[in-house]
C-alpha angles and dihedrals in degrees: 000000000000094000129039120175121202116200136168112248095200136034095310126270091085093136096262093153097068091040090054088049089053095051093038089070087080099033127098094200133029120195135182113210108184149023132025140244091317084085119085122198120179127198123181116205112178106306093341121097114198114201108192127183103168113006112082111260094233092069089087087076102082096217098057126091114221126218129192107203136219090256090070132090111214131206104201094205091056090044093052091050090053094046090051092049093050094045088050088056092051098260115142109235097167120137091266091062103031115053123180122198115246087224097055110113126239124238113216134191086255089061092051091050091051092048093055093043093050092048090050092049090055091063113183089357091065117141095222097246122177091241092233097126096256096132097044091049091053089044090057089047091055091044089053090236101103130117117241134200089255089061089069087069091059120098092225096048095120091050090053088047090055092050089048091053092048090053092050091050090059089057092044089053090056090051093048092242129140118270126250116235108238093202090056091049092049091048091052095049093045087074093050100053103075093040096052100040096079091053095056112108147161093256095178093057095042094048095045091052091046092053091048088052090055098255118155112243121197110194116201124203126202127224114002145281096268091056093058113131093230104026106029135086093298129231089020091066140104125259100253142060105271098175128096096263089060087076092076096055094033093054100028095244127152119240091249086074086073092071108121092355121160114221112198120192116205114212136169119237085243133024131268139167138174124222133008129330141083121319113172097185097044118139124200105179131086089301089064091057089046093053095040100048128210099285091245092112121059090231095057117111100277121117116268089214104033104022088224117146110256122234109242138200146143120305110278108220093183092060092040091054087050088053090053090051099046095044100036088233115197097188144009130232113200120205134192097025086147092066090066093060111116097023108124099211127020124205125211119192108226102166144358131244115219116176106314093335131093114210131188097184130047113250096212104011124268098305097107113033096152111129094019112126119196121245109213138205114202126223130185113254127219133237100208122109103241098184095102095045118108105168130069090232092057094058115098117264089242090057090051091053092049093050093044089053089055091050091049091047093052097033092227130097127260105233104176135023124193117213098183144001100270126096095250098044094102133120111207116207114207 
């Protein structure tokens, strides 16, 4: 198994960070291939909670080399904070362990200002972005006017950065938003250049040679399938390719790297999303508060990046089956099974009703879900606390039946089940 791809099978926030951490124990290389610091991956090791937004989660394992791919957009300020946090916890983030693609794009303060101004201009039609400059950075990339990591090596980088900020200020002026001071931006970035330069690498070449040498590569996606720019609930999506095939562009790998690849889809035992957009199985009564939690614990349903309460609902099997199809998933990893303990009856959406029709597959993807009502199957819940269980045989029979129903619905096996937030709270299914 030279290549394993980890993707979110829902709207992100599925708990990918700790699942990547689990699989990274046997990987030589961990690589992130898309997104920016709008992602939030949490890993709990003992009493230490690592909240990562850019650096691949698997770096916490001391033996693995971490790569940040060309499909990413990188805010150096956020990256430095993460690197300092990791170094303070004893994690090696030197250039030999943290490699950043020369083709990854930079996020600047001008991008962040544009993101907030654009979102404010949308008013009630806002998308619910994190305001971290992700969309404007990818826009500049598509316009062929962006700044890349390789530009940090150029002697005139600060001049280019100043021109970039001037251009953004013209757009901010049209939006009636405050200007960004180019001198302040250049002063900020002046401190980043020397630190980042040793980390810049030709990731495509290094990763290709590693795979040819038989190294195990664990590729980590950010956000989730339903936020994919092309295949998600457009326009309520992110600005990058979040699905499994994005790994080839985002890391610069040829398609032959897919031979014998394992594609693991991470999915909560229920459904959540942050921000605007359709959500057929959403619940808003006392059950919503029960699934979401109070926010007092870091693993409650509040965004790692934004702190916003997540919308919650029953697991949507129609969308999950779509995620299997669009990613070519070979296995599922279910998280947060422990949260369902104590709920008397569980619901699983197996189809939609639209007018007088019942459909099990989406006619044109998940873009327009208005007017689609979920069709549920009900399963008995369980009262046992499963958080200390580590073997399949220990889990309640009702939990077996619920997970087996999900496997039948998606036609792929459930390989792992998490029963708590900590690294070892995993049930492996052989």
